[in-house]
VEXDREN-2710 file (C-alpha; in Angstrom, 1 decimal):
% VEXDREN-2710
k/r/px/py/pz
1/UNK/-7.1/-12.1/-9.0
2/UNK/-9.0/-15.3/-8.2
3/UNK/-9.9/-14.1/-4.7
4/UNK/-11.1/-10.7/-6.1
5/UNK/-13.3/-12.5/-8.8
6/UNK/-14.9/-14.7/-6.1
7/UNK/-14.9/-12.0/-3.4
8/UNK/-14.6/-8.5/-4.7
9/UNK/-15.0/-7.0/-1.2
10/UNK/-11.7/-8.5/-0.2
11/UNK/-10.0/-5.5/-1.7
12/UNK/-11.6/-3.2/0.9
13/UNK/-11.0/-5.9/3.6
14/UNK/-7.2/-5.6/2.9
15/UNK/-7.5/-1.8/3.5
16/UNK/-8.8/-2.7/7.2
17/UNK/-5.8/-5.0/7.5
18/UNK/-3.5/-2.3/6.6
19/UNK/-5.1/0.0/9.2
20/UNK/-4.7/-2.8/11.9
21/UNK/-1.0/-2.8/11.0
22/UNK/-0.7/0.9/11.8
23/UNK/-1.0/2.5/8.3
24/UNK/-3.8/3.9/6.3
25/UNK/-4.8/3.8/2.6
26/UNK/-5.2/7.3/1.5
27/UNK/-5.8/6.6/-2.4
28/UNK/-6.4/3.6/-4.4
29/UNK/-6.8/2.9/-8.1
30/UNK/-7.3/-0.1/-10.2
31/UNK/-5.0/0.3/-13.3
32/UNK/-4.9/-1.2/-16.7
33/UNK/-1.1/-2.0/-17.6
34/UNK/1.9/-3.3/-15.8
35/UNK/0.3/-2.9/-12.4
36/UNK/-3.3/-3.9/-11.4
37/UNK/-3.6/-1.6/-8.4
38/UNK/-2.0/1.5/-7.1
39/UNK/-2.4/2.3/-3.4
40/UNK/-1.1/5.3/-1.6
41/UNK/-0.6/4.5/1.9
42/UNK/0.6/6.6/4.7
43/UNK/2.4/5.3/7.8
44/UNK/4.1/7.1/10.6
45/UNK/7.5/5.6/9.8
46/UNK/9.5/3.2/7.5
47/UNK/9.4/0.4/10.0
48/UNK/5.5/0.4/10.0
49/UNK/5.3/0.3/6.1
50/UNK/7.8/-2.5/6.2
51/UNK/5.5/-4.4/8.6
52/UNK/2.6/-3.8/6.2
53/UNK/4.6/-4.9/3.2
54/UNK/6.0/-8.1/4.7
55/UNK/2.5/-9.0/6.2
56/UNK/0.7/-8.6/2.9
57/UNK/3.5/-10.2/0.7
58/UNK/3.6/-13.2/3.2
59/UNK/0.1/-14.1/2.2
60/UNK/1.3/-15.0/-1.2
61/UNK/-1.4/-13.4/-3.1
62/UNK/0.2/-10.2/-3.9
63/UNK/3.5/-8.6/-5.2
64/UNK/4.3/-5.2/-3.6
65/UNK/6.5/-2.3/-4.7
66/UNK/7.1/0.3/-2.1
67/UNK/8.2/3.8/-3.1
68/UNK/8.9/6.3/-0.5
69/UNK/7.4/9.9/-1.3
70/UNK/8.2/13.2/-0.1
71/UNK/6.2/16.4/-0.5
72/UNK/8.0/19.0/-2.5
73/UNK/8.5/21.1/0.7
74/UNK/10.0/17.9/2.6
75/UNK/12.2/17.3/-0.5
76/UNK/13.4/21.0/-0.6
77/UNK/14.0/21.1/3.1
78/UNK/16.1/18.0/3.0
79/UNK/18.3/19.7/0.4
80/UNK/19.2/22.4/2.5
END
């Protein structure tokens, strides 16, 4: 938060960092509550999102919770 206060554009710069790691921010919200931000990030595979998560978390300026999401069609196809 200190970084954002002194450099609000850093938030968008992180989106570029994510893209350089092979993923893309699809949606992004600032939230009030338990989490400060919610980002929907698409990556071609789990290894890419793991690389993004580790890279960003290693900076020490953020905590990340990753949730894998499936479309309803993907979910139903997986069932059967």
